[in-house]
C-alpha positions in Angstrom: -11.6 -7.9 -13.5 -12.5 -7.4 -9.9 -16.4 -7.5 -8.5 -17.3 -7.3 -5.1 -19.9 -5.5 -3.5 -18.9 -1.9 -1.5 -20.9 -2.9 1.4 -20.6 -6.5 1.1 -24.3 -6.9 0.4 -25.2 -4.1 -2.2 -24.7 -3.6 -5.5 -21.3 -4.5 -6.9 -18.2 -2.5 -8.5 -16.1 -3.9 -11.5 -12.3 -2.8 -12.1 -9.6 -3.8 -14.4 -6.8 -6.0 -13.3 -5.0 -3.7 -10.9 -1.8 -3.6 -8.0 -2.9 -1.7 -5.6 0.6 -0.7 -4.2 0.0 1.0 -0.3 2.7 3.7 0.9 3.0 5.8 3.8 4.8 5.7 6.9 4.6 3.9 9.9 1.8 4.4 11.9 -0.3 6.1 9.2 -2.9 3.4 8.7 -1.9 1.5 5.6 -2.7 -1.9 7.2 -5.6 -1.1 8.5 -6.6 0.2 5.0 -5.2 -2.5 3.0 -6.6 -5.3 5.0 -10.0 -3.8 4.8 -10.0 -3.3 0.6 -8.5 -7.1 0.3 -11.8 -7.7 2.4 -14.3 -6.0 0.4 -12.6 -6.7 -3.1 -11.8 -10.2 -2.4 -8.4 -9.9 -3.1 -4.9 -11.1 -2.1 -2.8 -8.8 0.0 0.7 -9.2 0.8 3.1 -7.6 3.0 6.4 -6.6 3.1 7.0 -6.8 6.8 5.2 -10.6 7.3 7.7 -11.9 5.0 10.4 -9.6 7.0 9.3 -11.3 10.0 10.7 -14.5 8.8 14.0 -13.5 8.0 15.1 -11.1 10.4 18.3 -13.0 10.7 19.5 -11.8 7.2 21.5 -9.0 6.2 19.8 -8.1 3.6 16.3 -8.7 5.4 14.6 -5.6 4.0 15.4 -5.5 0.2 15.0 -9.4 0.2 11.4 -8.7 1.8 10.6 -6.4 -0.9 12.0 -8.7 -3.8 9.7 -11.7 -2.3 6.9 -9.3 -2.1 6.9 -7.9 -6.0 7.3 -11.7 -7.6 4.5 -12.5 -4.9 2.2 -9.8 -6.4 3.3 -10.4 -10.3 2.6 -13.8 -10.3 -1.4 -13.1 -8.8 -1.5 -10.7 -11.3 -0.3 -13.2 -13.7 -2.8 -14.8 -13.0 -5.8 -12.8 -13.3 -6.0 -11.4 -10.1 -5.5 -8.2 -8.6 -3.4 -7.4 -5.7 -2.4 -5.1 -2.9 1.0 -4.9 -2.3 1.9 -3.3 1.3 4.9 -1.3 2.6 5.8 2.0 3.0 7.4 2.5 -0.4 9.7 5.0 1.2 12.3 4.8 -2.5 11.5 5.6 -6.1 13.1 2.5 -7.1 9.8 0.7 -5.0 7.1 3.0 -7.1 9.6 2.3 -10.3 9.2 -2.1 -9.8 5.1 -1.6 -9.3 5.0 0.6 -12.4 7.4 -1.9 -14.2 5.1 -5.2 -13.0 1.4 -3.8 -13.7 2.7 -2.8 -16.9 4.5 -6.1 -17.7 1.3 -7.7 -16.7 -1.1 -5.5 -18.5 -2.6 -4.3 -15.0 -3.4 -0.9 -13.7 -1.3 0.6 -10.7 -2.7 2.7 -8.4 -0.3 3.7 -5.0 -2.2 4.6 -2.3 -0.4 6.8 -0.2 -1.9 7.3 3.4 -1.3 10.6 5.9 -1.7 12.2 9.1 -1.5 15.1 10.6 1.4 15.5 13.2 -1.0 15.3 16.3 -2.4 11.9 14.9 0.5 10.8 13.4 2.2 11.0 16.8 -1.0 10.0 19.2 -0.5 6.3 17.0 3.2 6.5 16.9 3.0 6.6 20.7 0.6 4.6 21.3 2.3 1.2 19.8 3.6 -1.2 22.4 6.8 -2.2 22.9 7.3 -5.9 20.9 4.7 -4.9 18.6 7.3 -5.7 16.3 11.8 -6.2 16.5 11.4 -4.0 13.1 8.6 -2.2 13.1 9.2 1.6 14.2 7.0 2.6 17.7 7.2 6.1 19.2 8.0 9.3 17.6 11.6 10.1 18.7 12.1 6.3 16.7 10.2 8.1 13.9 11.8 11.3 13.9 15.6 9.8 13.4 14.4 6.9 11.1 12.8 10.1 8.6 16.4 11.9 9.4 18.6 9.1 7.8 15.2 8.8 4.7 16.4 12.4 3.9 13.7 13.2 2.0 13.6 10.4 -0.1 9.9 8.8 0.4 9.2 12.5 -1.4 9.6 11.4 -5.3 6.7 12.1 -7.8 4.3 9.7 -8.6 2.7 10.4 -11.6 -1.3 11.6 -11.0 -3.1 8.4 -12.7 -1.2 6.2 -10.0 -1.2 8.6 -7.2 -4.7 8.6 -4.1 -3.3 10.6 -1.2 -5.4 9.6 2.0 -5.8 11.3 4.6 -6.4 8.4 7.3 -7.4 10.9 10.1 -10.9 10.1 8.3 -13.1 6.9 9.1 -11.8 3.4 7.9 -15.0 3.3 5.8 -14.7 6.3 4.3 -10.9 5.7 3.2 -12.1 2.4 2.0 -15.1 4.1 0.1 -11.8 6.4 -1.3 -9.9 4.1 -2.5 -12.8 2.1 -4.6 -14.3 5.6 -6.4 -10.4 6.1 -6.9 -10.8 2.5 -9.1 -13.8 3.2 -10.4 -12.2 6.5 -12.6 -10.8 5.0 -15.7 -7.0 5.7 -16.1 -6.0 7.9 -18.8 -4.5 4.3 -20.9 -8.2 3.1 -20.2 -10.2 5.9 -21.1 -8.6 6.6 -24.7 -9.6 3.0 -25.7 
């Protein structure tokens, strides 16, 4: 169980063992929401890019970073700790792997997908500073090129009970509150017990 106070000093909430898998394009607010949630819930956060930053010289750096992220998430769940895994989760294989891990560990899966209207998303991408990271997308033109290469792969179906679409144009506190509220709602499996 995860117990945490939504405001840090009020009544606490309890949720079952959960794998929160963040999903969304660069500059849509994944990391900000994930970090705020990790602080609020006091649970581990594993960011795929933190791993990738240290293995960029390897030809399979991205694939390897995902494998490492999922392995660490799996270990945290096996220890009875809910965990947040942060990545674009652009391919259906990532969702499938998250679901496998959650199922094997007896955990609930919640995919929190961050989205923005195009104007705000473009503003955030264009505001990213050069040198922010050698592998993170900055600028609208670079994002459009990446989307062309993705060819719609990120638009795969996610089971409704595992999915929360989060408009991150709203204040961060409201985004966090929406996730916390969703975590209070029992999954179909839990409500049938």
